C-alpha positions in Angstrom: 0.0 0.0 0.0 1.3 3.4 -0.9 1.3 5.9 1.9 0.7 9.6 1.5 1.6 12.8 3.4 -1.6 14.1 4.9 -0.1 17.6 5.4 0.3 17.9 1.6 -3.4 17.2 0.9 -6.0 20.0 0.5 -7.3 21.1 3.9 -10.8 19.4 3.5 -9.3 16.2 2.3 -6.7 16.1 5.0 -9.4 16.6 7.7 -11.5 13.8 6.2 -8.6 11.4 6.1 -7.6 12.2 9.7 -11.2 11.6 10.8 -11.3 8.3 8.9 -8.0 7.1 10.4 -9.0 8.0 13.9 -12.3 6.3 13.6 -10.7 3.1 12.2 -8.2 3.1 15.0 -10.9 3.6 17.6 -12.9 0.6 16.2 -9.9 -1.6 16.2 -8.9 -0.7 19.8 -12.4 -1.0 21.1 -12.9 -4.4 19.4 -9.5 -5.7 20.7 -10.2 -4.5 24.2 -13.6 -6.1 24.2 -12.5 -9.6 23.3 -9.5 -9.3 25.5 -11.8 -8.5 28.4 -14.0 -11.5 27.6 -11.0 -13.8 27.8 -9.8 -12.2 31.0 -13.1 -12.8 32.8 -13.3 -16.5 32.0 -12.1 -18.9 34.6 -10.8 -21.1 31.9 -10.2 -20.5 28.2 -13.0 -21.0 25.8 -12.9 -24.8 25.1 -13.7 -26.3 21.8 -12.9 -29.3 19.6 -11.9 -30.0 16.0 -13.8 -32.3 13.8 -14.3 -33.1 10.1 -17.9 -32.2 9.3 -18.1 -30.3 6.0 -19.1 -33.4 3.9 -20.3 -35.7 6.7 -23.7 -37.4 6.8 -26.3 -35.7 9.0 -26.6 -38.6 11.5 -22.8 -38.3 12.1 -23.1 -34.5 12.4 -25.9 -34.8 15.0 -24.0 -37.3 17.1 -20.8 -35.2 16.9 -22.6 -32.0 18.0 -24.4 -33.8 20.8 -21.1 -35.4 22.1 -19.4 -32.0 22.0 -22.2 -30.3 23.9 -22.3 -33.1 26.5 -18.6 -32.5 27.3 -19.1 -28.7 27.8 -17.2 -27.9 24.6 -18.5 -24.6 23.3 -17.0 -24.4 19.9 -16.6 -26.9 17.0 -13.8 -26.0 14.6 -14.3 -27.4 11.1 -13.1 -26.9 7.5 -15.2 -25.1 5.0 -13.0 -25.7 1.9 -12.9 -23.2 -1.0 -13.3 -26.1 -3.5 -16.7 -26.9 -2.1 -18.0 -23.4 -2.5 -16.5 -22.5 -5.9 -17.0 -25.8 -7.8 -17.6 -23.9 -11.0 -15.2 -21.0 -11.6 -16.7 -17.7 -10.7 -19.9 -19.2 -9.2 -20.1 -19.3 -5.4 -22.6 -21.5 -3.6 -22.9 -22.4 0.1 -23.5 -26.1 0.5 -26.9 -26.5 2.3 -25.3 -29.0 4.7 -23.2 -26.2 6.2 -26.3 -24.2 7.2 -27.6 -27.4 8.9 -24.3 -27.8 10.8 -24.2 -24.2 12.0 -27.9 -24.1 13.1 -27.9 -27.6 14.7 -24.8 -26.7 16.7 -26.3 -23.4 17.8 -29.4 -25.1 19.0 -27.1 -27.1 21.4 -25.2 -24.1 22.6 -22.2 -24.8 20.4 -20.7 -22.2 18.1 -18.8 -22.8 14.9 -15.2 -21.8 14.1 -15.0 -22.0 10.3 -11.6 -22.6 8.7 -11.3 -20.9 5.3 -8.8 -23.0 3.6 -7.1 -25.1 0.9 -6.8 -24.8 -2.8 -9.1 -24.7 -5.7 -8.5 -26.4 -9.0 -9.4 -23.2 -10.9 -6.5 -21.2 -9.4 -2.7 -21.8 -9.0 -3.0 -25.5 -9.8 -5.1 -26.1 -6.6 -2.1 -25.0 -4.5 -2.0 -22.2 -2.0 -3.4 -18.9 -3.4 -0.3 -16.7 -4.1 -0.9 -15.2 -7.5 -2.9 -11.9 -7.6 -5.8 -13.7 -9.4 -5.9 -16.5 -6.8 -5.7 -14.2 -3.8 -8.6 -12.1 -5.1 -10.7 -15.2 -5.8 -9.9 -16.6 -2.3 -10.9 -13.3 -0.8 -14.2 -13.4 -2.7 -14.9 -16.9 -1.3 -14.1 -15.8 2.2 -16.2 -12.6 2.0 -19.1 -14.7 0.5 -19.1 -17.2 3.4 -18.7 -14.5 6.0 -21.6 -12.5 4.6 -23.8 -15.6 4.5 -23.0 -16.7 8.1 -22.8 -13.2 9.7 -24.4 -13.2 13.1 -24.5 -17.0 13.2 -20.8 -17.8 13.1 -18.5 -15.9 15.5 -15.1 -17.2 14.4 -13.4 -17.4 11.0 -9.8 -18.7 10.7 -7.8 -17.8 7.6 -6.2 -21.1 6.4 -4.8 -24.0 8.5 -1.1 -24.5 8.9 0.0 -22.4 5.9 3.7 -23.5 6.3 2.8 -27.2 6.0 1.3 -29.5 3.4 -2.3 -29.5 4.6 -4.8 -29.8 1.8 -2.2 -31.4 -0.5 -0.5 -28.0 -1.0 3.2 -27.1 -0.9 4.5 -25.3 2.3 4.0 -21.6 2.1 6.1 -18.7 3.4 5.1 -16.2 6.1 5.4 -13.4 3.6 2.9 -15.0 1.2 0.5 -15.7 4.1 0.8 -12.1 5.3 0.0 -10.9 1.8 -3.1 -13.1 1.7 -4.5 -12.1 5.1 -4.0 -8.4 4.4 -6.5 -8.8 1.5 -8.9 -11.3 3.1 -9.2 -9.8 6.6 -10.8 -6.4 5.7 -13.3 -8.1 3.4 -14.5 -10.4 6.1 -14.8 -7.5 8.6 -16.7 -5.4 6.1 -19.6 -8.0 6.0 -19.2 -9.6 9.4 -17.9 -6.8 11.7 -18.7 -8.6 14.9 -16.8 -11.8 14.0 -13.4 -12.7 15.3 -11.0 -13.4 12.5 -8.1 -15.6 13.4 -4.7 -15.5 11.7 -1.5 -17.4 12.3 -2.2 -21.1 12.5 1.2 -22.4 11.4 2.2 -25.9 12.1 4.0 -26.9 15.3 7.5 -26.6 13.7 6.9 -22.8 13.3 8.1 -22.3 16.8 11.4 -24.3 16.6 13.6 -21.2 16.8 12.0 -20.2 20.1 13.2 -23.3 21.9 16.3 -24.1 19.8 14.9 -27.3 18.4 15.7 -29.1 15.2 16.3 -27.0 12.2 15.1 -23.9 14.2 12.4 -23.0 11.8 11.2 -19.5 12.5 7.8 -19.0 10.6 6.1 -17.4 13.7 9.0 -15.0 14.1 8.9 -14.1 10.4 5.1 -13.5 10.6 5.2 -11.4 13.7 8.0 -9.2 12.3 5.9 -8.0 9.3 4.3 -4.6 9.9 0.9 -5.6 8.3 0.3 -8.6 10.5 -0.7 -6.7 13.7 -3.6 -5.0 12.0 -4.9 -8.0 9.9 -6.5 -10.3 12.5 -8.5 -10.1 15.7 -6.7 -13.1 17.3 -3.6 -15.1 16.6 -3.5 -18.9 16.5 -0.9 -21.4 17.5 -0.6 -25.2 17.2 1.8 -26.2 20.0 2.0 -30.0 19.3 5.0 -32.0 20.5 3.8 -35.4 19.4 6.2 -35.5 16.5 9.2 -34.1 18.4 12.0 -36.3 19.7 13.8 -36.5 23.0 12.8 -34.2 25.9 10.8 -32.0 23.6 8.2 -34.8 23.2 7.4 -34.8 26.9 4.7 -32.7 28.6 7.6 -30.5 29.9 8.6 -29.9 26.3 5.1 -28.9 25.5 5.0 -26.4 28.4 8.3 -24.9 27.2 7.0 -24.6 23.7 3.7 -23.0 24.6 5.3 -20.6 27.1 7.9 -19.5 24.6 5.3 -18.9 21.8 3.0 -16.9 24.1 5.9 -14.8 25.4 7.1 -14.1 21.8 3.6 -13.0 20.7 3.1 -10.8 23.8 6.5 -9.1 23.2 5.6 -8.1 19.6 4.2 -4.5 19.1 0.6 -4.7 18.1 0.2 -8.2 19.7 0.6 -7.3 23.4 -3.2 -7.7 24.1 -4.3 -9.6 21.0 -6.2 -12.8 22.1 -4.2 -16.0 21.5 -6.2 -19.1 20.4 -4.7 -22.6 20.5 -6.7 -23.9 17.5 -5.2 -27.4 17.7 -3.9 -29.3 20.7 -3.7 -33.0 21.4 -1.9 -36.2 22.0 -2.4 -39.5 20.1 -3.2 -42.7 22.0 -2.1 -45.0 19.1 -1.0 -47.9 21.4 1.3 -49.6 18.9 3.2 -46.5 17.7 6.1 -44.9 19.5 4.4 -41.5 19.4 1.3 -42.8 21.3 0.7 -42.1 24.9 -1.7 -44.0 27.3 -5.2 -42.8 27.6 -4.5 -41.8 31.2 -1.5 -39.7 30.1 -3.6 -38.1 27.3 -6.1 -37.0 30.0 -3.4 -35.7 32.3 -1.6 -33.8 29.5 -4.7 -32.1 28.1 -6.0 -31.1 31.6 -2.6 -29.7 32.6 -2.3 -28.1 29.2 -5.6 -26.3 29.6 -4.6 -25.0 33.0 -1.2 -23.8 31.7 -3.1 -22.0 28.8 -5.3 -20.3 31.4 -2.2 -19.3 33.5 -0.6 -17.8 30.4 -3.8 -15.9 29.5 -4.7 -17.9 26.4 -8.2 -17.0 25.2 -9.3 -20.3 23.7 -8.2 -24.0 23.3 -9.5 -26.2 20.5 -8.7 -29.9 21.2 -7.8 -32.1 18.3 -10.1 -34.0 17.8 -13.4 -35.3 19.0 -13.3 -38.9 17.9 -10.7 -41.3 16.7 -10.6 -41.6 12.9 -9.9 -45.4 12.9 -9.0 -48.4 15.1 -5.5 -48.9 13.8 -3.1 -48.9 16.8 -0.2 -48.2 14.4 -1.7 -45.0 13.0 -0.9 -42.0 15.2 -3.1 -39.7 13.2 -6.1 -41.9 13.7 -6.1 -41.8 17.6 -6.1 -38.2 18.7 -9.8 -38.4 19.7 -11.4 -37.6 23.0 -13.7 -40.5 22.1 -12.7 -43.9 20.7 -13.8 -44.8 17.2 -16.8 -46.7 18.6 -17.9 -43.5 20.4 -17.0 -44.8 23.8 -15.4 -42.2 26.0 -11.7 -42.0 26.8 -10.8 -40.7 30.3 -10.1 -37.2 29.0 -13.7 -36.9 27.7 -15.1 -38.0 31.0 -12.9 -35.4 32.7 -14.2 -32.6 30.4 -17.7 -33.7 31.0 -17.3 -33.4 34.7 
């Protein structure tokens, strides 16, 4: 964006611009203060859970929502992929099932956190949107969804783990992500001004430089160092997994070190001092035949302790990954992050949350 010298503008134009800038700043400060105050008053962070719902059958959706509500989980975080909205290039349609999910959840006291994500075959070879055409198209899709669900969906998250391979895309840079959110964020806020738009959401390796681990990847540092990031987002997300770490960093103490370092780094960044921090994914796998798996008892202990640590650090929300195991394969770590087993029977952590 090209900046201009207000003092060199005609007097009337200069006054108008100063008024606009002051009004915009006041809205931003008021909004940030209000959601910070909400987080500060809660005894614990807002608790939610992740689940894959966007193309699920309605009976599975009903059971998922009921199980989340029964465990006092107030938010369900789920994908709303671009490819399902813009199937035909230039034509945007909200799948009717998504209205059903949002309204069914709200009837049970559960809000939706929609992830705006992944590629579309019509742009940039279905990879991350980085070209001007793809960024503009992605922003239209985000604006379209936000307008449709304004007043019913309080949370929108721009992408999921941009620096990873999620959605069968190539890892993206912090610079490209900042460029995307700088376009998408104002469009969402224009049509859903009361929503909380979440940015960040890099994978767990984004914080390596903060704890001196591995190749010391520094995606979070890069993102925070960019001037535009502080004003493009109402909350910042982190994913402090340690499941795929080695040595001491895989322990609960390693997790505590990682989470503390990430929160401190965000809080030390100008523009982020009071911005709410959302952990939009947190979990431990119980795959019993895999070296990364922990016992169900340890899973409960780590999650309960992790929520308490998040509270002590002033984290505003914690989304647990995920509600239900994806399969029964004890050798598949990705299939056993659930609070419930695949047959819907509760693990100890689910019982603890329910109490």
